[in-house]
C-alpha positions as CSV (number, residue, x, y, z in Angstrom):
1,M,124.6,111.0,51.6
2,L,122.2,107.9,50.6
3,P,123.8,105.0,49.0
4,K,123.0,104.3,45.0
5,S,119.6,102.8,44.4
6,P,119.5,99.8,42.2
7,N,116.9,101.1,40.3
8,S,118.6,104.5,39.9
9,M,119.2,106.4,36.4
10,D,122.6,105.6,35.5
11,P,123.5,107.1,32.3
12,E,125.4,104.0,31.4
13,L,122.5,101.7,31.5
14,L,120.3,104.0,29.2
15,P,119.9,103.7,25.8
16,S,122.0,106.3,24.5
17,H,119.1,108.9,23.0
18,L,117.5,108.8,26.9
19,A,121.3,109.2,28.6
20,S,121.5,112.4,26.4
21,A,118.2,113.6,27.0
22,F,118.3,113.2,31.0
23,F,121.8,113.7,31.2
24,P,122.9,116.3,28.7
25,N,126.4,116.6,29.7
26,H,127.1,113.1,30.1
27,S,130.2,112.3,27.8
28,A,128.5,108.8,26.5
29,G,129.3,110.1,23.0
30,A,127.0,110.8,19.9
31,V,124.0,108.9,19.4
32,D,124.9,106.0,17.1
33,L,122.9,105.4,14.1
34,V,123.0,101.6,13.9
35,G,123.0,101.2,17.4
36,E,119.8,100.5,18.9
37,F,116.3,100.4,17.8
38,G,114.1,103.8,18.3
39,P,113.3,107.2,17.7
40,H,116.6,108.6,17.4
41,L,116.5,107.6,13.8
42,L,112.8,109.8,12.9
43,G,113.4,112.1,10.5
44,T,117.0,110.7,9.2
45,T,117.7,110.7,5.7
46,I,120.3,108.1,4.9
47,K,121.8,107.0,1.5
48,C,123.0,103.4,1.0
49,R,124.1,100.9,-1.5
50,D,121.4,98.4,-2.3
51,Q,123.3,94.9,-1.8
52,E,121.0,93.3,-4.8
53,T,121.5,96.4,-7.4
54,L,124.5,98.2,-5.8
55,E,122.9,101.1,-6.9
56,V,122.7,104.2,-4.4
57,I,119.3,105.1,-2.6
58,E,118.2,107.3,-0.5
59,C,115.3,107.1,1.8
60,T,114.0,109.0,5.2
61,I,113.2,107.0,8.3
62,Q,109.7,108.1,8.9
63,D,108.4,106.0,11.7
64,Y,109.0,103.0,14.0
65,G,107.4,100.4,16.0
66,T,107.0,96.9,17.3
67,S,104.5,94.3,16.3
68,Q,103.7,91.3,18.3
69,L,103.8,89.2,15.3
70,R,106.4,91.0,12.9
71,G,108.8,92.6,16.0
72,N,110.3,95.7,15.5
73,W,110.0,97.5,12.4
74,Y,110.4,100.9,10.6
75,E,108.7,102.7,8.0
76,V,111.0,104.4,5.5
77,V,110.2,106.7,2.2
78,Y,112.1,106.4,-0.7
79,G,112.2,109.4,-3.2
80,E,108.5,110.9,-2.5
81,A,106.2,108.5,-3.1
82,E,107.5,105.1,-2.1
83,E,106.6,104.0,1.2
84,R,108.0,100.6,3.1
85,R,107.9,98.8,6.1
86,I,111.0,97.1,6.7
87,T,112.2,95.0,9.7
88,A,115.0,96.3,12.1
89,Q,117.5,93.8,10.6
90,E,116.8,95.1,7.1
91,M,117.3,99.1,8.9
92,K,120.7,97.5,10.1
93,E,121.8,96.2,6.9
94,M,121.0,99.5,5.2
95,L,123.0,101.6,8.0
96,D,126.1,98.9,7.4
97,N,125.9,100.1,4.2
98,L,126.0,103.8,4.3
99,V,127.6,105.7,1.8
100,P,128.9,109.5,2.0
């Protein structure tokens, strides 16, 4: 048997969405919405409390990306019309304020 390679795919070292894709039987747990930037949030509709108005808002995460100038971002759609690009930090704040 060969020794473990330092660049082998260890599920504990991979982001959760990749670990679950490559190792579906691995028991690392469910994907955490807040945990990491990436595609696991695409298509997710969330309800959260706006910290300025204290209103409950609902939006769908439509896209994400990385920009050399602006860093990590998400594109969210409010209702059926208003699209907005927000930073990863703003997304984290929204996910920290989820409502059932």
